[in-house]
N, C-alpha and C positions, 0 to 999 in steps of 0.2 A: 746689086747682085744678092740673090737670096740664098739662104742656107740650104734650101732644098732644090735639088735639080728636078725640074718639072719633067724632064725627058725620061727619067727612070720609070720603068714600068715593072710591075711584079705580077706574076701570075697568081691567081687565087690558090692554085694547088701548092705553089711554093710557100705562100703565106700559111696555108693550112699545115704544111710539113714543118715549117719553123715553129708554129704554135705547138704541134705535137712533140717536137724535139724539146721545146722549153718545158712542157708538161712532164715529159719523161725525165728530164734532168731534175725537176723539182721532186718528182716521185722517187727517183734513185737517191737524191740527196737526203730525203726523209728516211728512206730505208737504211742508208749508210749511217745516219745519225742514230737511228734506233738500234742497229747492229753494234755500233760503237758503244752506246750506253749499256747494251746487254753484255758486251765484252768487259766493260769496266766493272759491272756488277759481278760477272763471273770471276774476274781477277780478284775482286775484293773477297768474294766467297771462298775462292781457293786459298787466298792468303790467310783468311780466318781459319780454314780447315787445316792449313799447314801449321799455323801457330798452335792450334789445338793438338795436332799430332806431335809436335815438338814437346809440348807440355806433357802429353801422355808418355812420350819416350823418356823424358826427364824423370817423371814419377816412377816409371818402370825401372830405370837405371838405379834410382834411389832405393827402390824396393829390393832389387837384386843385390845391391851393396849391403843393405840391412840384413837380408836373408843370408848372405855370405858370412857376415859377422856372426849371426846367430848360429849358423852351421859350424863355424869355427869354435864358438863358445861351447856348443854341444859336443863337438869332437874332443875338445880339451876336457870337458866334464866327464866324458866317457872314458878317457884315458887317465883320469886323475888318480894319483896314488892315494889320496885321501878324499873319497867321494862325498863323505858327509860334510867335511869342511868346504869342499867346492860347492856343494848344494847350498850351504848357508851363505857363502859368498855370493852366489847367483841371486838368492833371495834378497840379500842386502842391497845388491846393485840394481835389481830390476823391480822390486816391490814398491812401486810408486803409483800415484793415481794417474800419471801421464803415460803409462805404458799401454800397449795394444791389448786387445782381447786375447790373442794367442799367448802373450807373455803372462797375462793374468792366469790363464788356464795352466800354463807351465808351472807357475809359482804354486798354484793350488795342488797340482800333482806332486810337486817336490815336497810340499809341506806334508801331504798324506804319506808319502814314502818315508820321510824322516820320522814321522810319528810311529809308523809301523816298525821301522828299523830300530828306533830307540826302545820300543817296548820289547822287541825280540832280543836285544843285545844285553839285557840285564841278566847277570849270572844268578844261578839258583843257590840258595844257602842250604848246605847239607846238614843233616841232623848229626848230633854227636854219636848216635848209635851207628849210623852209616859209616862215619869216619873210623869208629872203633872196629867195625867189621872189616873194613879195608885194611886197617893196620894188622888185624889178626891174620888175614889171608897173606899179607906180606911176610909176617913172622913165620908162618907155616912154610911158605915157599922158600924162605931163606934157610930154614933148617933142613930142607929136603936135599937129598943127593940124587943125581940121575942114576937110573938102573942101567947096568951094562948087560947087553944081551950076550949070552954065551955063544960059543962057536957053532953049536948045533941049531941055533935059532930060537932057543927057548929062553923065556924071561925067568929070572930067579924068583924065588918065593918072596912075598912081601909080608912083613909083620902086620898083624891085624890092627894093632894100636896105631901104627903109622897110617895105614889105609883109612881107618875110621876117622882119625883126626883130620886128614885132608878132606874126606867126604863131608864131614860135619861143617868144617870151615867154609867150604865152597857152597854148601846148601844154605848156610846162614847168610853169606854174602849175596847169593841169588835172591833169597826171600826179601832181604832188606832193599835191594835194588828194585825189585818188582813193587814193593810197597811205596817207595819214595819216588820212583820214576816209572809210572805205568806206561808212558809213551815209548820207553825203551823196548818193551816186550811186544809192542804192536807190530 
């Protein structure tokens, strides 16, 4: 007995149809493999983009946290009872080579403000003449008694010496202030 049945017959059209089905299967198999490899590449690309997006979000969250700390530090500095000491503390804490450009700019601004504040805060030394004129004006004012207006609305007569003493003392005080502090009269 043979493996092949000699009585089986096949039409040429059927054979051609089977060949076309096999070719179509091979073609579809190749397309499916190509689509599967594209999907694998797309998944890898999406995973890489997702990892990048997560890293960006972590960096943004870290930046937001740092900015929140900086804002808190600025608000504390703005509400500080001793702003000069707070500014020196900020410089001590943040003036390092590892800080960001923004912090370096803030430190330079604070240094400039501290320098201008320290130069403005120095008191002026008054001359002995000025101190003497102020003391003279205080003595004259201490010796003065207020004038009481009479019932009819007239002021009483003032002694000439008294008036001239007050006038001269105030004129001397004015002249000394103008000479020593010209910015007062501007």
